[in-house]
C-alpha positions as CSV (number, residue, x, y, z in Angstrom):
1,M,22.1,44.9,42.0
2,S,23.2,48.5,41.6
3,V,26.1,50.4,43.4
4,R,26.0,54.3,43.5
5,V,28.7,56.7,44.5
6,N,28.4,60.5,45.2
7,A,31.4,62.9,45.0
8,T,31.5,66.7,46.1
9,L,34.3,69.2,45.3
10,H,34.0,73.0,46.0
11,G,30.3,72.7,46.3
12,I,30.0,70.8,43.1
13,E,28.4,67.3,43.5
14,F,29.0,64.3,41.1
15,N,27.6,60.8,41.2
16,S,27.8,57.6,39.3
17,S,26.6,54.0,39.5
18,A,27.4,50.4,38.4
19,E,25.4,47.3,37.8
20,I,26.5,44.1,39.4
21,R,25.1,40.7,38.1
22,I,24.9,37.8,40.6
23,D,24.9,34.5,38.5
24,P,22.9,31.5,39.7
25,L,24.9,28.8,41.6
26,L,24.3,25.1,40.5
27,T,23.6,23.3,43.7
28,A,22.2,19.9,42.7
29,V,21.1,17.6,39.8
30,V,18.8,14.5,39.9
31,V,18.3,11.7,37.4
32,T,14.7,10.7,36.8
33,P,13.9,7.9,37.2
34,S,16.5,7.2,39.9
35,S,16.1,3.3,39.9
36,M,14.1,0.7,37.9
37,T,14.1,-2.8,36.6
38,L,14.4,-3.3,32.8
39,P,14.2,-6.5,30.6
40,T,17.0,-7.5,28.2
41,S,16.6,-5.7,24.9
42,G,14.5,-3.1,26.7
43,S,14.9,0.7,26.8
44,E,14.1,3.6,29.0
45,F,14.0,7.4,28.8
46,F,15.9,9.4,31.4
47,N,16.0,13.2,32.1
48,E,17.6,15.6,34.5
49,S,16.3,18.0,37.2
50,A,18.9,20.7,38.1
51,T,18.6,23.0,41.0
52,C,20.3,26.5,41.2
53,H,20.5,29.2,43.9
54,P,19.3,31.8,44.4
55,A,16.7,32.2,41.6
56,G,16.7,29.0,39.6
57,C,18.9,27.7,36.8
58,P,19.2,29.5,33.5
59,P,17.7,28.0,30.5
60,S,21.1,27.4,28.9
61,G,24.7,27.2,30.0
62,I,24.5,24.0,32.0
63,V,26.6,21.2,30.4
64,F,25.2,17.7,31.1
65,T,27.3,14.5,30.5
66,W,25.9,11.0,30.7
67,S,27.9,7.8,31.2
68,L,27.5,4.1,32.2
69,N,29.6,2.0,34.5
70,N,29.7,-1.1,32.2
71,T,28.8,-2.3,28.8
72,L,25.4,-4.0,29.6
73,G,23.7,-1.1,27.9
74,T,24.2,1.7,25.4
75,L,23.3,5.5,25.6
76,L,21.8,7.2,22.6
77,N,22.8,10.6,23.8
78,L,26.0,11.3,25.9
79,T,25.2,15.0,26.3
80,G,22.2,17.1,26.9
81,P,19.4,17.2,29.5
82,T,17.9,13.8,28.3
83,T,19.1,10.4,27.1
84,I,17.8,6.9,26.2
85,L,19.3,3.8,27.6
86,L,19.2,0.7,25.3
87,I,19.6,-2.6,27.2
88,G,21.7,-5.4,25.6
89,F,21.1,-9.2,25.8
90,N,22.7,-9.9,29.2
91,T,21.3,-9.6,32.7
92,G,22.9,-7.7,35.6
93,S,22.9,-4.1,36.9
94,I,23.9,-0.8,35.4
95,T,24.7,2.5,37.0
96,L,23.7,5.5,34.9
97,K,25.8,8.6,35.8
98,L,25.1,12.2,35.1
99,N,27.5,15.2,35.6
100,A,26.2,18.7,35.4
101,T,28.6,21.8,35.1
102,L,27.7,25.5,35.3
103,D,30.4,28.3,35.5
104,G,33.0,25.9,36.8
105,M,30.6,24.4,39.4
106,R,30.1,20.6,39.0
107,V,27.5,18.4,40.6
108,N,26.5,14.7,39.8
109,S,23.8,12.2,40.2
110,S,23.1,8.6,39.2
111,A,20.3,6.0,38.6
112,N,20.5,2.2,39.3
113,I,19.0,-0.1,36.7
114,T,18.6,-3.9,37.3
115,I,18.4,-6.1,34.1
116,M,16.3,-9.2,34.2
117,P,15.6,-11.8,31.4
118,G,13.2,-10.2,28.9
119,L,10.3,-11.9,27.2
120,A,11.6,-12.2,23.6
121,F,8.7,-13.9,21.8
122,D,5.8,-16.2,22.0
123,S,5.2,-19.0,19.6
124,V,2.2,-21.2,18.8
125,S,2.4,-24.7,17.4
126,P,1.2,-25.4,14.8
127,V,1.8,-22.0,13.1
128,S,-0.7,-22.9,10.5
129,A,-3.0,-25.8,9.8
130,K,-6.1,-26.9,7.8
131,V,-9.0,-27.9,10.0
132,P,-12.0,-29.6,8.4
133,V,-15.5,-28.3,9.2
134,G,-16.5,-29.8,12.6
135,G,-12.9,-30.9,13.2
136,T,-10.6,-29.9,16.1
137,Q,-7.0,-28.8,16.4
138,V,-4.8,-28.6,19.6
139,L,-2.7,-25.3,19.8
140,T,0.3,-25.1,22.2
141,A,2.1,-21.8,23.2
142,A,5.7,-21.5,24.2
143,S,7.6,-18.5,25.4
144,S,11.3,-17.6,25.2
145,C,13.4,-15.0,27.1
146,I,16.6,-13.3,26.3
147,G,19.4,-13.3,28.9
148,G,18.2,-16.5,30.7
149,P,15.2,-18.7,31.4
150,C,11.8,-17.0,31.5
151,P,10.7,-16.3,35.2
152,A,7.9,-18.3,36.6
153,G,4.4,-17.1,36.3
154,V,4.0,-16.6,32.5
155,T,0.4,-16.3,31.8
156,Y,-1.4,-16.9,28.4
157,I,-4.6,-15.4,27.1
158,W,-6.1,-16.8,23.8
159,S,-8.5,-15.2,21.4
160,L,-10.1,-15.6,18.0
161,N,-10.6,-13.1,15.2
162,N,-14.1,-14.3,14.2
163,T,-16.9,-16.8,15.1
164,L,-16.1,-19.6,12.6
165,G,-15.0,-21.7,15.6
166,S,-14.5,-21.8,19.4
167,L,-11.9,-22.5,22.0
168,N,-12.4,-24.8,25.0
169,S,-10.5,-22.3,27.1
170,T,-9.1,-18.8,26.9
171,S,-6.1,-19.4,29.2
172,G,-3.3,-21.8,29.8
173,P,-0.4,-22.9,27.6
174,S,-2.6,-25.3,25.5
175,V,-6.1,-25.0,24.1
176,R,-8.4,-27.0,21.7
177,F,-9.9,-25.2,18.7
178,T,-13.2,-26.7,17.3
179,A,-14.3,-25.6,13.8
180,G,-17.9,-24.7,13.1
181,S,-20.0,-25.5,10.1
182,F,-18.6,-22.9,7.7
183,T,-15.2,-22.6,5.8
184,G,-12.8,-19.7,6.0
185,P,-9.7,-18.4,7.6
186,V,-9.4,-18.1,11.4
187,V,-6.5,-16.4,13.3
188,V,-5.9,-17.7,16.8
189,A,-3.9,-15.2,18.9
190,V,-2.1,-15.9,22.3
191,N,-0.8,-13.1,24.5
192,A,2.0,-14.1,26.9
193,S,2.8,-11.8,29.8
194,V,5.2,-11.9,32.8
195,D,6.4,-9.1,35.1
196,G,4.8,-6.4,32.9
197,L,6.3,-7.8,29.6
198,Y,4.2,-8.9,26.8
199,A,4.6,-11.1,23.7
200,V,2.0,-12.1,21.0
201,A,1.9,-15.0,18.6
202,V,-0.7,-16.2,16.2
203,S,-1.7,-19.4,14.4
204,A,-3.4,-19.2,11.0
205,L,-6.1,-21.9,10.6
206,N,-8.0,-22.5,7.4
207,L,-11.3,-24.2,7.9
208,V,-11.9,-26.5,4.8
209,P,-14.7,-28.7,3.7
210,S,-15.0,-32.0,5.6
211,L,-14.5,-35.1,3.6
212,S,-17.8,-37.1,3.9
213,S,-17.8,-39.9,1.2
214,T,-16.0,-41.5,-1.8
215,T,-17.7,-42.9,-4.9
216,V,-16.2,-45.3,-7.4
217,S,-17.6,-45.5,-10.9
218,P,-18.8,-47.5,-12.6
219,A,-20.3,-49.2,-9.6
220,S,-20.2,-52.7,-11.3
221,S,-18.5,-54.3,-14.3
222,L,-18.8,-57.5,-16.2
223,L,-15.5,-58.6,-17.7
224,A,-14.3,-61.4,-20.0
225,P,-10.8,-62.9,-19.2
226,S,-8.1,-60.4,-20.0
227,G,-10.7,-57.7,-20.3
228,S,-9.9,-54.3,-18.6
229,Q,-12.0,-51.6,-16.9
230,T,-11.1,-48.1,-15.9
231,F,-12.4,-47.0,-12.5
232,S,-12.7,-43.3,-11.3
233,A,-13.0,-42.1,-7.8
234,S,-14.9,-38.9,-6.7
235,T,-15.4,-37.3,-3.3
236,L,-18.2,-35.4,-1.6
237,C,-17.5,-32.9,1.2
238,T,-19.5,-31.1,3.8
239,G,-19.3,-27.3,3.9
240,G,-18.5,-26.8,0.3
241,P,-16.7,-28.3,-2.8
242,C,-13.8,-30.5,-1.9
243,P,-10.5,-28.7,-2.2
244,S,-7.6,-29.9,-4.4
245,G,-5.0,-32.1,-2.9
246,T,-7.1,-35.2,-2.2
247,A,-5.0,-38.4,-2.4
248,F,-6.4,-41.8,-3.4
249,V,-5.1,-45.3,-2.5
250,W,-6.6,-48.3,-4.4
251,S,-6.7,-52.0,-3.5
252,L,-8.3,-55.2,-4.7
253,S,-10.3,-57.7,-2.7
254,S,-8.5,-60.6,-4.5
255,T,-5.3,-60.4,-6.6
256,T,-6.1,-63.8,-8.2
257,L,-8.9,-62.2,-10.2
258,G,-6.7,-59.5,-11.8
259,S,-4.4,-56.6,-11.2
260,L,-4.4,-52.7,-11.0
261,N,-2.1,-50.7,-13.2
262,S,-1.5,-48.4,-10.2
263,T,-2.5,-48.0,-6.5
264,E,-2.6,-44.2,-6.5
265,G,-4.3,-41.5,-8.5
266,Q,-7.9,-40.6,-9.1
267,T,-8.3,-43.2,-11.9
268,V,-6.9,-46.8,-12.2
269,T,-7.3,-49.6,-14.8
270,F,-8.2,-53.1,-13.7
271,T,-7.1,-56.0,-16.0
272,A,-8.9,-59.3,-15.3
273,S,-7.1,-62.6,-15.1
274,S,-8.2,-65.9,-16.6
275,V,-9.8,-67.0,-13.3
276,D,-13.6,-66.6,-13.0
277,G,-15.0,-64.9,-10.0
278,Q,-16.3,-61.9,-8.3
279,G,-14.4,-59.1,-6.4
280,T,-14.3,-55.5,-5.4
281,V,-12.0,-52.6,-6.0
282,T,-11.7,-50.1,-3.2
283,A,-10.6,-46.4,-3.3
284,I,-9.6,-44.7,0.0
285,A,-9.5,-40.8,-0.2
286,A,-7.3,-38.8,2.2
287,L,-7.7,-35.1,2.7
288,D,-6.2,-33.0,5.5
289,G,-6.1,-36.0,7.9
290,Q,-9.6,-37.1,6.9
291,Y,-10.4,-40.4,5.2
292,A,-13.4,-41.8,3.2
293,F,-13.6,-44.9,1.1
294,G,-15.7,-46.2,-1.7
295,T,-16.0,-49.6,-3.5
296,A,-17.1,-51.0,-6.9
297,G,-17.8,-54.6,-7.8
298,F,-16.7,-56.7,-10.8
299,K,-17.2,-60.2,-12.2
300,V,-14.9,-62.1,-14.4
301,S,-16.6,-64.9,-16.6
302,S,-15.1,-66.9,-19.3
303,S,-18.6,-67.7,-20.7
304,L,-19.0,-64.1,-22.1
305,P,-18.6,-63.4,-25.8
306,V,-15.4,-61.8,-26.8
307,L,-15.1,-58.8,-29.2
308,A,-12.9,-60.2,-32.0
309,G,-12.8,-57.1,-34.3
310,L,-14.4,-54.1,-36.0
311,T,-14.8,-53.2,-39.6
312,V,-15.8,-49.8,-41.1
313,S,-17.8,-49.2,-44.3
314,P,-16.8,-47.7,-46.6
315,S,-13.2,-48.5,-45.8
316,Q,-12.2,-45.4,-47.9
317,A,-14.2,-42.7,-49.6
318,S,-14.2,-39.3,-51.4
319,V,-16.4,-36.4,-50.6
320,M,-16.7,-32.8,-51.9
321,V,-16.0,-29.9,-49.5
322,G,-19.1,-29.2,-47.5
323,D,-20.8,-32.4,-48.3
324,S,-21.8,-35.3,-45.9
325,M,-21.7,-39.0,-46.0
326,P,-22.7,-41.9,-43.7
327,V,-20.1,-44.2,-42.0
328,N,-21.0,-47.6,-40.3
329,A,-19.1,-49.8,-37.9
330,T,-19.7,-53.6,-37.6
331,A,-18.5,-55.7,-34.7
332,T,-17.4,-59.4,-34.8
333,C,-17.5,-61.6,-31.6
334,L,-16.4,-65.1,-30.5
335,P,-18.6,-67.0,-30.1
336,A,-20.9,-65.4,-32.6
337,P,-23.2,-63.5,-32.7
338,C,-22.3,-60.2,-30.7
339,P,-24.9,-59.2,-28.2
340,T,-27.4,-56.6,-29.4
341,S,-26.4,-54.2,-26.6
342,G,-23.4,-53.6,-24.4
343,I,-20.8,-52.7,-27.1
344,G,-19.5,-49.1,-26.6
345,Y,-18.4,-47.0,-29.6
346,A,-16.2,-44.0,-29.9
347,W,-15.4,-42.1,-33.2
348,T,-12.3,-39.8,-33.6
349,L,-10.7,-37.7,-36.4
350,N,-7.0,-37.3,-36.8
351,M,-7.3,-33.8,-38.0
352,P,-10.1,-31.1,-38.1
353,L,-11.0,-31.6,-41.8
354,G,-14.7,-32.3,-40.9
355,V,-17.3,-33.0,-38.2
356,V,-18.6,-36.4,-37.0
357,S,-21.9,-36.8,-35.3
358,P,-23.0,-38.8,-33.3
359,L,-19.7,-39.9,-31.6
360,T,-20.9,-43.0,-29.6
361,S,-23.1,-44.9,-32.0
362,P,-22.3,-47.7,-34.5
363,S,-23.4,-45.5,-37.3
364,T,-22.4,-41.8,-37.8
365,I,-22.4,-38.9,-40.3
366,F,-19.2,-37.3,-41.5
367,T,-19.5,-33.8,-42.9
368,A,-16.5,-32.5,-44.7
369,G,-15.1,-29.0,-44.1
370,Y,-13.9,-26.6,-46.8
371,T,-10.2,-27.7,-46.8
372,I,-9.0,-30.2,-49.3
373,G,-7.2,-33.2,-47.8
374,A,-7.4,-36.7,-46.4
375,A,-9.0,-37.4,-43.0
376,R,-8.5,-40.6,-41.0
377,L,-11.7,-41.5,-39.1
378,T,-11.3,-44.2,-36.4
379,V,-13.9,-46.0,-34.4
380,T,-13.1,-48.0,-31.2
381,G,-15.4,-50.6,-29.8
382,S,-15.4,-52.2,-26.3
383,L,-17.3,-55.3,-25.0
384,Y,-16.7,-56.8,-21.5
385,G,-13.4,-55.1,-21.2
386,I,-12.1,-56.2,-24.6
387,S,-11.4,-53.4,-27.2
388,A,-11.1,-53.4,-31.0
389,S,-10.7,-50.6,-33.5
390,A,-11.0,-49.8,-37.3
391,T,-10.1,-46.9,-39.5
392,T,-11.4,-45.4,-42.8
393,V,-9.7,-42.8,-45.0
394,I,-11.9,-40.0,-46.4
395,T,-10.5,-37.8,-49.1
396,I,-12.0,-34.3,-49.3
397,S,-11.9,-33.0,-52.9
398,A,-12.7,-29.6,-54.5
399,S,-16.3,-28.6,-55.1
400,P,-17.4,-27.1,-58.4
401,V,-19.2,-24.3,-56.5
402,P,-16.9,-22.1,-54.4
403,H,-17.7,-21.8,-50.7
404,L,-17.1,-18.8,-48.4
405,V,-14.0,-19.3,-46.2
406,S,-13.3,-15.9,-44.6
407,V,-14.0,-12.2,-44.8
408,T,-11.7,-9.4,-43.7
409,I,-12.1,-5.5,-43.2
410,I,-9.7,-3.2,-45.0
411,A,-9.5,0.3,-43.6
412,G,-9.3,3.0,-46.4
413,Q,-8.7,6.7,-46.6
414,V,-9.5,8.9,-43.6
415,A,-11.3,12.1,-44.5
416,G,-11.7,14.3,-41.4
417,R,-13.8,12.3,-38.9
418,A,-14.8,9.7,-41.5
419,Q,-13.1,6.3,-42.3
420,A,-13.6,4.3,-45.5
421,L,-14.1,0.5,-44.9
422,T,-14.0,-2.3,-47.4
423,A,-14.9,-6.0,-47.0
424,S,-12.7,-8.7,-48.7
425,V,-13.8,-12.3,-48.9
426,S,-12.0,-15.6,-49.8
427,C,-13.5,-18.8,-51.1
428,S,-12.5,-22.3,-51.7
429,P,-11.9,-23.6,-54.2
430,G,-11.1,-20.7,-56.5
431,T,-12.4,-17.2,-56.2
432,C,-15.7,-16.0,-54.8
433,P,-18.5,-15.3,-57.2
434,G,-19.8,-11.8,-57.7
435,Y,-23.2,-12.4,-56.0
436,V,-21.7,-12.3,-52.4
437,T,-23.8,-10.0,-50.2
438,Y,-22.8,-8.0,-47.2
439,L,-24.3,-6.7,-44.0
440,W,-22.6,-4.0,-41.9
441,K,-23.5,-3.2,-38.3
442,A,-22.1,-0.9,-35.4
443,N,-22.5,-1.9,-31.9
444,N,-23.5,1.5,-30.5
445,S,-24.5,5.0,-31.5
446,L,-21.1,6.7,-31.1
447,G,-20.8,6.6,-34.9
448,N,-22.8,6.0,-38.1
449,L,-22.3,3.8,-41.2
450,S,-23.1,5.4,-44.5
451,S,-24.5,2.1,-45.8
452,S,-25.4,-1.2,-44.1
453,S,-25.1,-3.2,-47.3
454,G,-22.5,-3.6,-50.1
455,Q,-18.9,-4.4,-50.1
456,N,-17.9,-0.7,-49.2
457,T,-19.1,1.6,-46.5
458,T,-17.9,4.7,-44.6
459,F,-17.8,5.0,-40.8
460,I,-18.6,8.5,-39.6
461,E,-17.6,9.5,-36.1
462,G,-20.0,11.2,-33.7
463,N,-19.1,14.0,-31.3
464,A,-18.5,11.8,-28.2
465,A,-15.2,9.9,-27.6
466,G,-15.3,6.2,-27.2
467,L,-14.9,2.7,-28.9
468,V,-17.2,1.4,-31.6
469,T,-17.1,-2.2,-32.9
470,V,-18.0,-2.6,-36.6
471,T,-19.1,-6.0,-37.8
472,V,-19.4,-7.1,-41.4
473,T,-21.1,-10.5,-42.4
474,A,-20.7,-12.0,-45.9
475,F,-23.4,-14.3,-47.3
476,L,-23.0,-16.9,-50.2
477,D,-25.3,-19.9,-50.9
478,A,-26.8,-20.0,-47.3
479,R,-23.3,-19.8,-45.8
480,S,-22.0,-16.8,-43.9
481,V,-18.8,-15.7,-42.4
482,S,-18.2,-12.6,-40.2
483,N,-15.4,-10.3,-38.9
484,I,-15.0,-7.2,-36.8
485,T,-12.9,-4.1,-36.4
486,D,-12.7,-1.5,-33.6
487,M,-13.0,2.2,-34.3
488,V,-11.5,4.5,-31.7
489,I,-13.1,8.0,-31.5
490,L,-10.9,10.6,-30.0
491,P,-12.3,13.8,-28.4
492,S,-13.2,16.6,-30.8
493,Q,-11.6,19.2,-28.6
494,T,-8.5,19.4,-26.5
495,T,-9.2,18.7,-22.8
496,V,-7.1,18.6,-19.7
497,A,-5.9,15.0,-18.9
498,K,-3.6,15.5,-15.8
499,V,-2.1,18.1,-13.6
500,S,0.7,17.7,-11.1
501,V,2.2,20.0,-8.4
502,T,5.7,20.3,-7.1
503,P,6.7,19.9,-4.3
504,T,4.2,17.4,-3.2
505,T,5.2,17.7,0.5
506,A,6.8,20.7,2.2
507,T,7.6,22.0,5.7
508,V,7.6,25.7,6.5
509,D,8.1,27.7,9.7
510,A,5.3,30.0,11.0
511,G,5.5,33.2,9.0
512,G,7.6,31.5,6.2
513,S,6.7,31.0,2.6
514,I,7.3,28.5,-0.2
515,T,6.6,28.5,-4.0
516,F,4.5,25.7,-5.6
517,R,4.4,25.1,-9.3
518,A,1.8,23.2,-11.5
519,T,2.3,21.3,-14.7
520,A,-0.7,20.4,-16.9
521,V,-0.9,17.8,-19.7
522,C,-3.8,17.8,-22.2
523,F,-5.4,15.3,-24.6
524,P,-5.1,14.5,-27.5
525,D,-2.5,17.3,-27.8
526,P,-0.2,17.1,-24.6
527,T,0.5,20.8,-24.9
528,C,-2.3,22.7,-23.2
529,P,-3.6,25.9,-24.8
530,T,-3.4,29.3,-23.1
531,S,-7.1,29.2,-22.4
532,I,-6.5,26.7,-19.5
533,T,-7.1,28.0,-16.1
534,L,-5.3,26.9,-12.9
535,A,-6.8,27.8,-9.5
536,W,-5.1,27.4,-6.1
537,S,-6.8,26.8,-2.7
538,T,-5.9,25.8,0.8
539,S,-7.8,23.4,3.0
540,N,-7.8,25.6,6.2
541,G,-6.7,28.9,7.5
542,L,-3.1,28.1,8.4
543,G,-1.9,30.4,5.6
544,K,-2.7,31.8,2.2
545,V,-1.7,31.5,-1.5
546,V,-0.9,34.5,-3.7
547,P,-1.7,34.6,-6.5
548,A,-4.7,32.3,-6.4
549,A,-4.4,31.5,-10.2
550,G,-1.7,30.7,-12.6
551,Y,1.0,28.0,-13.0
552,S,2.8,29.0,-9.8
553,T,1.8,30.5,-6.4
554,V,3.5,31.4,-3.2
555,F,2.2,30.0,0.1
556,T,2.8,32.2,3.2
557,A,2.2,30.5,6.5
558,G,0.4,32.2,9.5
559,Q,1.5,32.1,13.1
560,K,-0.1,28.8,14.0
561,G,1.3,25.3,13.5
562,G,-0.4,22.5,11.8
563,I,-1.0,20.5,8.5
564,L,-2.9,21.7,5.5
565,T,-3.4,20.7,1.9
566,I,-2.8,23.0,-1.1
567,T,-4.9,22.1,-4.1
568,V,-4.5,23.2,-7.7
569,T,-7.3,22.6,-10.2
570,A,-6.9,22.9,-13.9
571,T,-9.9,23.7,-16.0
572,L,-10.2,23.5,-19.8
573,G,-13.6,23.6,-21.3
574,S,-15.8,21.0,-19.5
575,G,-12.7,19.0,-18.4
576,Q,-11.0,19.3,-15.0
577,A,-8.0,17.7,-13.2
578,S,-6.5,18.5,-9.8
579,A,-3.5,17.7,-7.7
580,S,-2.6,18.6,-4.1
581,A,0.4,19.0,-1.9
582,S,0.7,18.5,1.9
583,V,2.3,21.3,3.9
584,T,3.4,21.1,7.5
585,V,3.6,24.5,9.4
586,N,6.0,24.5,12.3
587,P,4.6,26.5,15.3
588,P,6.5,29.6,16.4
589,S,9.4,29.0,18.9
590,S,8.5,30.0,22.5
591,G,12.0,30.9,23.8
592,P,12.9,33.3,26.7
593,T,10.9,36.5,27.2
594,F,11.7,40.1,28.4
595,L,9.2,42.8,29.2
596,G,6.4,40.4,28.1
597,L,8.0,40.1,24.7
598,P,10.3,37.6,23.1
599,A,13.8,38.2,24.4
600,V,15.2,39.9,21.3
601,E,12.2,42.2,20.8
602,G,12.2,43.1,24.6
603,Y,15.9,44.1,24.7
604,L,15.4,46.2,21.5
605,L,12.5,48.0,23.1
606,L,14.7,48.8,26.2
607,V,17.5,50.2,24.0
608,V,15.0,52.4,22.2
609,V,13.7,53.8,25.6
610,I,17.3,54.4,26.8
611,V,18.2,56.4,23.6
612,A,15.1,58.5,24.0
613,V,16.0,59.4,27.6
614,V,19.5,60.2,26.7
615,V,18.3,62.6,23.9
616,A,15.9,64.3,26.3
617,V,18.6,64.8,29.0
618,A,20.9,66.2,26.4
619,I,18.4,68.8,25.2
620,S,17.7,69.9,28.8
621,L,21.3,70.3,29.6
622,G,21.9,72.3,26.5
623,R,19.2,74.8,27.4
624,R,20.5,75.3,31.0
625,K,24.1,75.8,29.7
626,R,23.0,78.6,27.3
627,G,22.3,80.8,30.5
628,E,18.9,82.2,29.8
629,K,18.2,85.1,32.3
630,P,15.0,85.3,34.2
631,A,12.5,88.1,33.6
632,P,13.0,91.4,35.7
633,T,11.0,92.0,38.9
634,A,9.1,95.2,40.1
635,N,11.6,95.9,42.9
636,P,15.1,95.2,41.6
637,S,17.7,94.2,44.2
638,P,21.0,96.1,44.7
639,A,23.6,95.5,42.1
640,P,25.5,92.3,43.0
641,V,29.2,92.2,43.5
642,A,30.9,90.3,40.8
643,A,31.7,86.8,41.7
644,A,33.4,83.9,39.9
645,V,31.2,81.9,37.8
646,P,32.0,78.8,35.8
647,T,33.4,79.3,32.3
648,P,30.5,78.6,29.9
649,P,31.1,75.9,27.3
650,P,32.3,76.7,23.8
651,Q,29.6,78.3,21.7
652,S,28.7,77.6,18.2
653,D,28.3,80.2,15.4
654,D,24.7,80.8,16.4
655,G,25.5,81.1,20.2
656,R,24.2,77.7,21.1
657,P,26.3,74.9,22.6
658,P,27.0,72.1,20.0
659,L,25.0,68.9,20.5
660,P,27.1,65.7,21.1
661,R,27.8,63.5,18.1
662,E,27.9,60.4,20.0
663,P,25.3,59.0,22.5
664,L,26.1,59.9,26.1
665,P,27.7,57.1,28.2
666,K,25.6,55.1,30.6
667,E,27.0,57.1,33.6
668,A,25.4,60.2,32.2
669,I,22.0,58.8,32.9
670,T,22.5,58.8,36.6
671,T,25.2,61.5,37.1
672,D,24.0,65.0,38.1
673,A,25.8,67.7,36.0
674,P,27.5,70.5,38.0
675,T,25.2,73.6,38.5
676,P,26.9,77.1,38.5
677,A,26.7,78.8,41.8
678,A,24.3,81.9,42.0
679,P,26.2,85.3,42.4
680,E,26.3,86.5,46.0
681,A,24.4,89.7,46.7
682,K,26.2,92.5,48.6
683,S,24.5,95.4,50.4
């Protein structure tokens, strides 16, 4: 409000005024929400609502203080217009208090919070399980609360993440899952809820093939007393191959006929006793709670011939490298003769000095390699579970004609984009003859060979970068050996390989600016030439980059908030690389206003207007105080009698009153300056 005073002395009137500000009076404050129920470990956001008289509360100046009446909770903020209450692990009640103070006036408010046991988690048993195709699994949910037992009325909702199976129900604490016909993972989720609180738990089920059968091989065996037979078990599953982890348990129909070396494992060995008879061996397979069994029969007979031994001819021999020779095995039985069929043979070498073929016949062919040494060739025969073996020693000696052993590629001198290549061969025994021939090949057209034959050639690179595999094959007496080498072709011109920008993320206020810098790496020379170009761009109109080219730029944000991407693209020849940075533009602050402008700008405008008015008034007063006379009239009045007039103010050198050096006080705006009285006319 404004107070004005007028004063008059000797006909001269003065006036002045004063501005009086009436501050708002804080009358009340309210906490929102004022009451509620929260679970243990819960949280809630609270804010204030203050009331002031007569014209509302100011945007700042009110001091808010939050507090609790006990330790059942914790406040994140103790001051300010808002706070967050964090509940502990105990039940009870809390009073949230708020004190508000403005210019010495203090008001308060409170909120009442009741704490009940909170739903902490929900669990499913089992947490994970394997379920065979077509099988079932019972799932049970259990809930737990913090601060006490869970209240009555907990409800459960069950769901599946796919259609590989089904549930007998979608509600209740327990359900039954039934697997379909396909394998794969299934996630079963249960959502527990009570009094508006929720908890979720899951069970991971893996649908696996269903065990359908077990097979034991061989299906039948005929054994002599003390003979042995190895049995193997295999399984068949529905829905796919049987997974690993299948367990096997073996048993005999009669232990008087023989014994097993083990009752577990995929294979076992049965050894017959001296008692004649027939029996079975059984294998039970167990997989993820499923079972399947298979059987095989055997017969023990003392009337069968027994394999007494084996002989090999020749018992020892010598062979040149690369040559072949026949080897024969002969079986002896008691009583003689041995049966014409039923004896099994197996040939083995103690070291890789040659090749044996066939491996399961009484007669075989040994072919020597190209390494000098002695090889032990062993044959093992089996008849009605009785085994015997024999060995021959074959000495591999040098051949009068060298044989190719290996070829290597030697890289020679590099001339520009050409590489010299030389083939080097080794023979055994001795050195290779001079009539070895060579064949060179490249696996693609990225390079060329100067010659495809001969011991030497030159690889000539093409213009495209890449990898070329060069193969050389050496030939000698119908025998050949090969080797390869890889040729890497680098780009013929420098190209840009990578570009990076710093910073990669930034935040700037509306109207603000930030500098971004780019770094480029080239290939094969990491230092990029000056001909490289770097172009900057923005993803939207939230700001601009200046300059738009070069290793650095300055981004200036506009007056809108948001997120944009700044991208720099490096170009060198036909190669390009780019990098980007994410920029967040903060929106301009709203703040208080005055005269329709932000507060600071509004008050500055008012000051400018006041100064202009003061200058105008000062100029007007200066003109009136210079006493300029009015123009003469046609009928002049009688000469007036002299009267006292106010003393004019001091004059400057040019006859004008000096202008004030300081701005006029505020009172000069509303105070009327004294006006000299007009001279009185006398007749």
